[in-house]
C-alpha positions as CSV (number, residue, x, y, z in Angstrom):
1,M,0.0,0.0,0.0
2,R,1.4,3.4,-1.0
3,F,0.3,6.8,0.3
4,R,-0.1,10.0,-1.7
5,V,-0.2,13.3,0.2
6,F,-2.9,15.6,-0.9
7,T,-1.6,19.1,-1.7
8,G,-3.1,22.4,-2.4
9,S,-4.6,25.0,-0.1
10,K,-8.2,24.1,-1.1
11,F,-7.7,20.6,0.4
12,F,-6.5,22.1,3.7
13,R,-9.4,24.6,3.9
14,D,-12.2,22.3,2.9
15,M,-11.3,18.9,4.1
16,V,-9.1,19.1,7.2
17,S,-9.1,22.5,8.9
18,D,-12.3,22.0,10.9
19,Y,-10.7,20.0,13.7
20,T,-12.0,21.2,17.1
21,L,-11.0,21.2,20.8
22,E,-14.0,18.9,21.4
23,E,-12.6,16.4,18.9
24,Y,-9.2,16.6,20.5
25,L,-10.7,16.0,24.0
26,S,-12.5,12.9,22.6
27,Y,-9.3,11.7,21.1
28,L,-7.5,12.2,24.4
29,K,-10.1,10.3,26.3
30,R,-9.9,7.4,23.8
31,V,-6.2,7.1,23.8
32,E,-5.4,7.9,27.4
33,G,-8.3,6.0,28.9
34,Y,-8.7,5.1,32.5
35,K,-8.8,1.9,34.6
36,N,-10.2,2.6,38.0
37,K,-13.6,4.3,37.9
38,V,-16.3,3.5,40.4
39,G,-19.7,5.0,39.4
40,E,-18.9,8.7,38.6
41,T,-15.6,8.7,40.6
42,F,-12.1,8.1,39.3
43,Y,-9.4,6.6,41.6
44,P,-5.6,6.4,41.1
45,Y,-3.9,3.4,39.5
46,D,-0.4,2.6,38.5
47,S,0.9,4.5,35.5
48,P,2.5,2.5,32.7
49,E,5.4,5.0,32.8
50,G,6.0,4.4,36.5
51,G,6.4,7.1,39.2
52,F,3.3,8.6,40.7
53,K,0.0,7.0,39.8
54,T,-2.5,8.4,37.2
55,I,-6.2,9.2,37.6
56,G,-6.8,8.5,33.9
57,Y,-7.2,10.5,30.7
58,G,-3.5,11.3,30.8
59,Y,-3.5,13.1,34.2
60,K,-0.4,12.1,36.1
61,I,-0.6,12.8,39.9
62,K,2.0,15.3,40.9
63,S,2.7,14.6,44.5
64,L,2.4,11.9,47.2
65,S,0.0,14.0,49.2
66,E,-2.2,14.4,46.1
67,Q,-2.0,10.7,45.4
68,N,-3.0,9.9,49.0
69,A,-5.9,12.3,49.0
70,L,-7.2,10.9,45.7
71,E,-6.8,7.3,46.9
72,K,-9.2,8.1,49.7
73,G,-11.8,10.3,47.9
74,G,-11.2,10.0,44.2
75,M,-12.0,12.6,41.6
76,S,-15.4,13.3,40.2
77,I,-16.0,12.8,36.5
78,L,-16.6,16.6,36.2
79,E,-13.3,17.3,37.9
80,V,-11.5,14.8,35.6
81,E,-13.0,16.3,32.5
82,Q,-12.3,19.9,33.6
83,T,-8.7,18.9,34.3
84,L,-8.4,17.2,30.9
85,E,-9.8,20.3,29.1
86,H,-7.4,22.6,31.1
87,E,-4.4,20.4,30.2
88,A,-5.5,20.2,26.5
89,I,-5.7,24.0,26.3
90,L,-2.4,24.4,28.0
91,S,-0.9,22.0,25.5
92,L,-2.3,24.0,22.6
93,M,-0.8,27.2,24.2
94,H,2.6,25.5,24.5
95,A,2.4,24.4,20.8
96,K,1.4,27.9,19.8
97,N,4.3,29.5,21.8
98,H,6.7,27.1,20.2
99,C,5.5,28.0,16.7
100,V,5.7,31.7,17.4
101,A,9.2,31.3,18.8
102,K,10.2,29.5,15.6
103,G,8.8,32.3,13.5
104,V,5.7,30.4,12.3
105,K,2.3,32.1,12.2
106,W,-0.1,30.0,14.3
107,Q,-3.0,30.9,12.1
108,D,-1.2,29.4,9.1
109,V,-1.0,26.0,10.8
110,D,-3.8,23.7,9.9
111,D,-6.2,23.1,12.9
112,R,-5.7,19.3,12.9
113,L,-1.9,19.8,12.9
114,K,-2.2,22.3,15.7
115,H,-3.7,19.6,17.8
116,A,-1.0,17.1,16.7
117,L,1.6,19.5,18.0
118,A,-0.4,20.0,21.2
119,D,-0.5,16.2,21.6
120,Y,3.3,16.1,21.8
121,C,3.1,18.9,24.4
122,F,0.4,17.0,26.3
123,N,2.6,13.9,26.6
124,I,6.1,15.1,26.9
125,G,5.6,18.8,27.8
126,N,7.2,20.5,24.8
127,L,8.3,20.1,21.2
128,R,12.0,20.7,21.6
129,G,12.9,17.0,21.5
130,F,11.4,16.5,18.0
131,P,12.7,19.5,16.0
132,T,12.2,17.9,12.5
133,T,8.8,16.5,13.1
134,S,7.5,19.6,14.8
135,K,9.0,21.8,12.0
136,C,7.1,19.6,9.4
137,L,3.8,19.8,11.3
138,M,4.2,23.6,11.9
139,N,4.6,24.0,8.1
140,N,1.7,21.7,7.2
141,D,4.2,19.2,5.8
142,V,2.5,15.9,6.6
143,K,4.7,13.9,4.2
144,G,7.8,15.1,6.0
145,A,6.2,14.3,9.3
146,I,5.5,10.7,8.4
147,E,8.7,9.9,6.6
148,D,10.5,7.3,8.7
149,D,14.1,8.2,7.8
150,P,16.5,8.0,10.7
151,T,19.3,9.3,8.5
152,R,17.5,12.6,8.0
153,E,19.3,15.4,9.9
154,G,17.5,16.2,13.1
155,F,15.2,13.1,12.8
156,K,14.0,11.6,16.1
157,H,11.1,9.1,15.8
158,Y,8.4,9.7,18.4
159,E,7.0,6.5,19.8
160,R,5.5,6.2,23.3
161,V,6.6,3.1,25.1
162,Y,6.1,1.4,28.5
163,K,7.9,-1.3,30.3
164,D,6.1,-4.6,30.8
165,P,6.5,-6.6,34.1
166,E,9.6,-8.2,32.7
167,G,11.2,-4.8,32.0
168,N,10.8,-5.0,28.2
169,R,10.0,-1.8,26.3
170,K,6.7,-2.1,24.4
171,P,5.0,0.5,22.1
172,L,1.8,1.9,23.3
173,G,-1.3,1.7,21.1
174,R,-1.6,5.4,21.1
175,N,1.1,5.7,18.4
176,K,-1.2,4.2,15.8
177,E,-4.1,6.3,17.1
178,F,-2.0,9.4,16.7
179,Y,-1.3,8.5,13.1
180,K,-4.9,7.7,12.3
181,E,-6.2,10.9,14.1
182,F,-3.7,13.5,12.9
183,L,-1.9,12.3,9.8
184,K,-3.9,9.8,7.9
185,P,-6.7,12.3,7.0
186,Y,-4.2,14.0,4.7
187,L,-3.3,10.8,2.8
188,N,-4.9,9.1,-0.1
189,E,-4.3,5.3,0.0
190,E,-3.4,3.9,-3.3
191,A,-3.4,0.1,-4.1
């Protein structure tokens, strides 16, 4: 199967640019998930990355006192969703600030790709560790972002992993979901 990247400003305006914060929040809920919810209350559980526990939807507990309090009382679904929305908006702000610092006009970045950039910030806190991929996404260069060429200058492949009980590094399913959500809509599959 080969992929062909659609080009032309008409494609970006009409077919892809309508990606919204609500869609991004839905994506985050789907890929981040949760494991310990009783009724309408979320409780902490071990994070695949280790360290402090998570409450779900990508929220990593920040201190032992917070973890202890949440283990006793949990967090309501409303609080979890408000926290997720707050973190998603902060991630978009971090992505925007990175673009502006690199001389890229935020309004020129396609909406779906803005959220792809924000997803890096949501997970690793910034875009500095992936200069080539972030540069491609900031410039609406989906083809450049998906090229898996480790010899390319500045290339660093982004893949979330976790350690299984035996200590082996395994890829998270969210890598494929990221591709399907943010990059595949720009591609036309050819047989």
